C-alpha positions as CSV (number, residue, x, y, z in Angstrom):
1,M,2.9,-5.7,-23.4
2,S,5.4,-4.2,-21.1
3,T,5.8,-4.8,-17.4
4,I,5.0,-1.1,-16.7
5,I,1.7,-1.4,-18.5
6,N,0.9,-4.6,-16.7
7,R,1.7,-3.0,-13.3
8,D,-0.5,0.0,-14.0
9,S,-3.3,-2.3,-15.4
10,L,-3.1,-4.5,-12.4
11,L,-3.3,-1.6,-10.0
12,E,-6.3,-0.4,-12.0
13,L,-8.0,-3.7,-11.5
14,L,-7.5,-3.3,-7.8
15,S,-8.7,0.3,-7.7
16,T,-12.1,-0.4,-6.1
17,R,-10.5,-2.5,-3.4
18,L,-7.9,0.2,-2.8
19,Q,-10.5,2.8,-2.5
20,L,-12.4,0.7,0.1
21,L,-9.2,0.3,2.0
22,E,-8.3,4.0,1.6
23,I,-5.0,3.2,-0.1
24,E,-3.7,5.3,-2.9
25,K,-2.3,3.4,-6.0
26,G,1.0,5.2,-5.5
27,D,1.3,3.8,-2.0
28,V,1.2,0.2,-3.2
29,D,4.6,-1.4,-3.1
30,T,4.6,-3.4,-6.4
31,E,7.4,-5.7,-5.2
32,Q,5.9,-6.5,-1.8
33,S,3.2,-9.1,-1.1
34,L,-0.3,-7.8,-1.6
35,F,-1.3,-10.0,1.3
36,E,1.3,-8.5,3.7
37,Q,0.2,-5.0,2.6
38,G,-3.3,-5.9,3.7
39,I,-4.7,-5.4,0.2
40,L,-5.8,-8.9,-0.6
41,D,-6.9,-12.0,1.4
42,S,-7.4,-15.4,-0.1
43,L,-11.0,-14.7,-1.3
44,S,-10.2,-11.3,-2.8
45,F,-7.1,-12.8,-4.5
46,L,-9.3,-15.4,-6.3
47,E,-11.6,-12.6,-7.5
48,F,-8.5,-10.6,-8.6
49,A,-7.2,-13.7,-10.5
50,V,-10.5,-14.0,-12.3
51,E,-10.4,-10.4,-13.3
52,I,-6.8,-10.8,-14.6
53,E,-7.8,-13.8,-16.7
54,G,-10.7,-11.9,-18.2
55,K,-8.7,-8.7,-18.9
56,Y,-5.7,-10.5,-20.5
57,D,-7.6,-13.4,-22.0
58,I,-5.3,-15.9,-20.3
59,E,-5.7,-18.9,-17.9
60,L,-3.6,-18.6,-14.8
61,D,-2.4,-21.9,-13.3
62,F,-1.0,-21.4,-9.9
63,S,-1.0,-25.2,-9.1
64,E,2.7,-25.5,-9.7
65,L,3.8,-22.3,-8.1
66,E,4.6,-21.4,-4.5
67,P,2.4,-18.6,-3.2
68,T,5.5,-16.3,-2.9
69,E,5.8,-16.6,-6.7
70,F,2.6,-14.7,-7.4
71,N,1.8,-12.5,-4.4
72,S,2.9,-9.1,-5.7
73,I,2.1,-6.9,-8.6
74,E,5.6,-7.3,-10.0
75,K,5.5,-11.1,-9.9
76,L,2.0,-11.2,-11.4
77,S,3.1,-8.9,-14.2
78,K,5.8,-11.4,-15.1
79,I,3.4,-14.3,-15.0
80,I,1.1,-12.4,-17.4
81,E,3.9,-11.6,-19.7
82,N,5.0,-15.2,-19.8
83,A,1.4,-16.3,-20.5
84,N,1.1,-14.0,-23.5
């Protein structure tokens, strides 16, 4: 699965949240922290991670990663690719 597909798929998983925040998918900087952009907080990130695990049938283990290693769409895409 390519990174582009992952990015689009991840943005799709965030679509309801983006609508609530009145943010267009195209306005999301995929390389910037989702937390810094105000899209996710710690609770919504956990919900997002569960959705990612279900969609890609993977188990995400963030225990050995620094938060900056998984805080953007781009970085999450790479984690998903490595998990597959």
